[in-house]
C-alpha positions as CSV (number, residue, x, y, z in Angstrom):
1,M,-54.7,32.5,-20.0
2,G,-53.2,35.2,-22.1
3,T,-50.5,36.4,-19.7
4,L,-47.2,37.2,-21.4
5,V,-44.2,35.4,-19.9
6,K,-40.7,36.5,-20.0
7,M,-38.6,33.8,-21.7
8,P,-34.9,33.8,-20.8
9,G,-33.0,35.0,-24.1
10,K,-36.3,34.9,-26.2
11,G,-38.1,38.1,-25.3
12,V,-41.6,37.2,-24.2
13,A,-44.1,34.4,-25.3
14,R,-47.8,33.9,-24.9
15,P,-48.3,30.4,-24.1
16,S,-51.0,28.5,-25.9
17,S,-53.3,26.0,-23.7
18,S,-54.7,24.6,-27.1
19,R,-50.9,23.5,-28.2
20,G,-50.1,22.5,-24.5
21,L,-53.1,20.1,-24.6
22,D,-51.9,18.7,-28.0
23,L,-48.4,18.2,-26.8
24,M,-49.5,16.4,-23.8
25,N,-51.6,13.8,-25.7
26,Q,-48.7,13.4,-28.1
27,A,-46.8,12.6,-25.0
28,I,-49.2,10.1,-23.4
29,E,-50.8,8.3,-26.6
30,P,-47.6,6.4,-27.8
31,F,-47.3,4.8,-24.1
32,A,-50.7,4.1,-23.4
33,P,-50.9,0.7,-25.0
34,A,-48.1,-0.7,-22.9
35,L,-49.6,0.9,-19.7
36,A,-52.7,-0.9,-20.7
37,I,-50.7,-4.1,-21.2
38,S,-49.4,-4.0,-17.8
39,K,-52.4,-3.3,-16.0
40,R,-54.5,-6.3,-18.0
41,Y,-51.8,-8.9,-17.2
42,S,-51.4,-7.6,-13.8
43,V,-54.8,-8.2,-13.0
44,R,-55.0,-11.6,-14.6
45,W,-51.9,-12.5,-12.9
46,E,-53.2,-11.6,-9.2
47,A,-56.7,-13.4,-10.2
48,S,-55.1,-16.7,-11.2
49,I,-51.7,-16.9,-9.5
50,G,-51.2,-14.5,-6.8
51,A,-49.7,-11.2,-5.7
52,I,-47.1,-10.1,-8.0
53,G,-43.7,-10.2,-6.3
54,L,-44.6,-13.2,-4.2
55,V,-42.9,-16.7,-5.3
56,Y,-45.8,-19.4,-5.5
57,T,-44.8,-23.2,-5.6
58,G,-46.8,-25.2,-7.7
59,H,-48.0,-22.7,-10.4
60,G,-45.5,-23.3,-13.2
61,R,-48.0,-25.1,-15.4
62,E,-50.5,-22.2,-15.1
63,I,-48.1,-19.4,-15.5
64,H,-46.8,-21.5,-18.8
65,R,-50.7,-22.2,-20.0
66,D,-51.9,-19.0,-19.5
67,F,-49.2,-16.5,-20.0
68,L,-46.6,-18.0,-22.7
69,P,-48.9,-16.6,-25.6
70,A,-48.3,-13.0,-24.0
71,F,-44.5,-13.4,-23.6
72,V,-43.7,-11.2,-26.2
73,E,-46.3,-8.7,-25.8
74,M,-45.5,-8.2,-22.3
75,D,-41.6,-7.9,-22.6
76,R,-42.2,-5.3,-25.6
77,A,-44.3,-3.3,-23.3
78,C,-41.8,-3.4,-20.2
79,D,-39.1,-2.3,-22.9
80,T,-41.4,0.6,-23.7
81,L,-41.9,1.8,-20.0
82,R,-38.4,1.4,-19.2
83,G,-37.7,4.1,-21.7
84,I,-39.9,6.3,-19.6
85,K,-38.0,5.5,-16.5
86,S,-34.8,6.3,-18.3
87,G,-36.1,10.0,-18.5
88,H,-35.3,10.2,-22.2
89,P,-36.0,12.1,-24.4
90,E,-36.5,15.1,-22.1
91,V,-39.3,17.5,-22.7
92,D,-37.7,21.0,-23.4
93,R,-38.6,24.1,-21.5
94,V,-40.7,25.7,-24.2
95,S,-42.9,22.6,-24.6
96,A,-43.1,22.3,-20.7
97,L,-44.2,25.8,-20.5
98,S,-46.9,25.1,-23.1
99,M,-48.1,22.1,-21.0
100,L,-48.1,24.1,-17.9
101,N,-50.2,26.5,-19.5
102,V,-53.0,23.9,-19.6
103,L,-52.8,23.3,-15.9
104,F,-53.1,27.3,-15.1
105,A,-55.9,27.5,-17.4
106,A,-57.9,24.4,-16.1
107,I,-57.8,25.2,-12.5
108,G,-58.5,28.8,-13.0
109,K,-55.8,30.7,-11.1
110,R,-57.2,33.5,-9.2
111,K,-53.9,35.2,-8.4
112,S,-52.9,38.4,-10.0
113,D,-51.5,38.1,-13.6
114,E,-48.0,38.9,-12.1
115,D,-48.0,36.2,-9.4
116,S,-49.5,33.8,-12.0
117,A,-46.7,34.7,-14.6
118,L,-43.8,34.2,-12.0
119,L,-45.2,30.7,-10.7
120,L,-45.7,29.6,-14.3
121,A,-42.1,30.7,-15.2
122,A,-40.7,29.0,-12.1
123,A,-42.5,26.0,-13.0
124,A,-40.9,26.0,-16.5
125,D,-37.5,26.4,-15.0
126,M,-37.9,23.1,-13.2
127,F,-36.8,21.8,-16.6
128,N,-33.7,23.8,-17.3
129,P,-31.0,20.9,-17.1
130,A,-28.6,23.5,-15.4
131,N,-30.7,22.6,-12.3
132,D,-29.2,19.4,-12.0
133,V,-25.9,20.7,-11.6
134,L,-27.1,22.6,-8.5
135,G,-28.7,19.8,-6.7
136,C,-25.6,19.2,-4.3
137,I,-26.6,22.7,-3.3
138,T,-30.5,22.9,-3.2
139,K,-30.8,19.3,-2.1
140,V,-33.6,19.1,-4.3
141,E,-33.9,15.7,-6.0
142,R,-33.5,15.3,-9.8
143,I,-36.8,14.9,-11.6
144,N,-37.5,12.6,-14.3
145,R,-38.3,15.2,-17.5
146,H,-39.9,12.6,-19.8
147,P,-42.9,14.3,-21.3
148,L,-45.1,11.8,-20.4
149,I,-44.1,12.3,-16.7
150,L,-45.0,15.9,-17.0
151,A,-48.2,15.6,-19.0
152,S,-49.4,12.8,-16.6
153,A,-48.4,15.0,-13.5
154,I,-50.3,17.8,-14.8
155,K,-53.3,15.6,-15.6
156,K,-53.3,14.6,-11.6
157,L,-52.9,18.0,-10.6
158,I,-55.9,19.0,-12.7
159,A,-58.1,16.5,-11.1
160,T,-57.2,17.4,-7.6
161,A,-57.5,21.1,-8.8
162,K,-54.4,22.0,-6.7
163,F,-51.5,24.0,-7.6
164,T,-49.9,26.5,-5.6
165,S,-46.1,26.0,-5.8
166,C,-43.5,24.0,-7.6
167,A,-43.2,21.7,-4.9
168,E,-46.6,20.4,-5.7
169,L,-45.6,19.7,-9.4
170,H,-42.3,18.2,-8.4
171,E,-44.3,15.8,-5.7
172,A,-46.9,15.0,-8.8
173,M,-44.0,14.0,-11.2
174,Q,-42.4,11.9,-8.6
175,S,-45.8,10.2,-7.9
176,V,-46.2,9.4,-11.7
177,E,-42.5,8.3,-12.0
178,H,-43.1,6.0,-8.9
179,F,-46.1,4.5,-10.6
180,I,-44.4,3.8,-14.0
181,G,-41.6,1.9,-12.2
182,I,-44.0,-0.3,-10.4
183,Q,-45.4,-1.2,-14.1
184,V,-42.0,-1.9,-15.2
185,W,-41.3,-4.1,-12.0
186,H,-44.5,-5.9,-12.5
187,L,-43.7,-6.7,-16.3
188,E,-40.2,-7.7,-15.5
189,F,-41.5,-10.2,-12.6
190,M,-44.1,-11.9,-14.9
191,T,-41.9,-12.2,-17.8
192,E,-39.0,-14.1,-15.7
193,R,-41.7,-16.1,-14.4
194,I,-43.0,-17.3,-17.5
195,Y,-39.5,-17.9,-18.4
196,L,-38.6,-20.1,-15.7
197,A,-41.8,-21.9,-15.7
198,D,-40.9,-22.6,-19.6
199,A,-37.4,-24.0,-18.4
200,I,-38.9,-26.3,-15.8
201,L,-41.9,-27.5,-17.7
202,F,-39.4,-28.6,-20.6
203,E,-37.5,-30.6,-17.9
204,Q,-40.6,-32.0,-16.1
205,D,-43.5,-32.4,-18.8
206,R,-42.2,-32.4,-22.2
207,T,-45.6,-33.3,-23.6
208,A,-47.4,-30.4,-22.0
209,W,-44.3,-28.2,-23.2
210,D,-44.9,-29.2,-26.6
211,K,-48.6,-28.6,-26.4
212,A,-48.1,-25.2,-25.4
213,Y,-45.8,-24.1,-28.3
214,A,-48.3,-25.7,-30.7
215,N,-50.4,-22.8,-30.2
216,V,-48.3,-19.7,-29.8
217,D,-47.0,-17.5,-32.6
218,C,-43.5,-17.8,-34.0
219,E,-42.5,-14.3,-32.4
220,V,-43.0,-16.1,-28.7
221,V,-40.8,-19.0,-29.9
222,L,-38.3,-16.5,-30.9
223,A,-38.2,-14.6,-28.0
224,M,-37.9,-17.5,-25.7
225,R,-35.2,-19.0,-27.6
226,E,-33.4,-15.7,-27.3
227,S,-33.9,-15.6,-23.7
228,S,-32.3,-18.8,-23.4
229,E,-29.1,-17.8,-25.4
230,M,-28.9,-14.9,-22.8
231,M,-28.8,-17.3,-20.2
232,G,-26.1,-19.2,-21.8
233,E,-28.1,-22.0,-23.2
234,G,-27.4,-21.2,-26.8
235,P,-24.6,-23.0,-29.1
236,F,-21.1,-21.6,-28.7
237,P,-18.3,-21.9,-31.5
238,E,-15.2,-23.6,-31.3
239,D,-12.8,-21.0,-29.2
240,G,-9.2,-22.1,-28.8
241,E,-9.0,-24.7,-26.1
242,F,-12.7,-24.9,-25.9
243,P,-14.7,-27.0,-28.3
244,A,-18.0,-26.0,-29.9
245,T,-21.3,-26.9,-28.2
246,P,-24.5,-27.4,-29.8
247,G,-26.6,-25.7,-27.2
248,S,-28.8,-26.9,-24.4
249,P,-31.8,-29.5,-25.4
250,R,-34.1,-26.9,-24.6
251,W,-32.5,-24.5,-26.8
252,Q,-32.4,-26.9,-29.7
253,A,-35.9,-27.5,-29.3
254,L,-36.9,-23.8,-29.4
255,D,-34.8,-23.5,-32.5
256,D,-36.5,-26.4,-34.3
257,L,-39.8,-24.8,-33.6
258,V,-38.4,-21.5,-34.9
259,K,-37.6,-23.2,-38.2
260,A,-40.9,-25.1,-38.3
261,K,-43.4,-22.4,-37.4
262,S,-41.1,-20.0,-39.9
263,Q,-42.0,-21.6,-42.9
264,P,-43.2,-20.1,-45.2
265,R,-42.9,-16.6,-43.2
266,R,-39.7,-16.9,-42.0
267,V,-38.1,-13.7,-43.0
268,A,-41.1,-11.8,-41.6
269,C,-40.9,-13.5,-38.3
270,E,-37.0,-13.3,-37.8
271,T,-37.2,-9.7,-38.5
272,T,-40.3,-8.8,-36.2
273,V,-39.2,-9.6,-32.8
274,A,-36.7,-7.0,-31.3
275,K,-33.5,-8.0,-29.4
276,R,-33.8,-8.4,-25.5
277,T,-31.4,-6.4,-23.9
278,R,-31.9,-7.7,-20.2
279,K,-31.1,-11.3,-19.0
280,P,-33.9,-12.7,-16.7
281,K,-33.3,-13.0,-13.1
282,P,-32.4,-16.6,-11.9
283,V,-35.3,-17.2,-9.4
284,E,-37.4,-20.3,-8.4
285,V,-40.7,-21.3,-9.4
């Protein structure tokens, strides 16, 4: 569509659908691997363990055996998708306009150029941060302006060939945000269950625990050691009236494994795993 669109403070602009398509792909591609990881392990979990979100007793060994090697991969994917949920960085209005032009071109709007231009401009105005301030007046819920949310919503609307109002775009973006939230919850649940299965197996069957760690990468051991530290199992230095503590037996065993697996690639191993920022929830296996 070659419609000239009035841009506040910027004169007129002719949106480019090809540039918009490039922006959409750039918004989606970096997150596609994390979404694929979430889907792959969610399917595996439900096929071997049960419905995600339900607590099953007696599956600790299976969880540990089948999913411990994926602990780091799942945790990183979860962190990546949390970034989308946070809504940052936000897509700017000019980029949003370019993406929306793809939607208009794909569904072949049959309205007059003037009506289409007004709808396109109104849709782009949804990405004006000033609208958040007016939420208490308009009663319109704030939308997540992450580029992936918009790009995926546009793809969804193109698939349904339905776009007649800004409300439909708002609804499509909310649907995408909800989907991302579900993927984050799936990954959080699974990584928490892996962590708890590890703690229980260490206490109940040390032989099986040792066998599991003999076949995993150093990064997995590092991540599990760090998780145990976040749960208070790590060592503490002397602090006034409190004496120094060496760390729990599991932490010490994990620390020994890190040292054993780190040679001769200790430097690379120690710097590869990103710091975890969330403490696993203490639920029962």
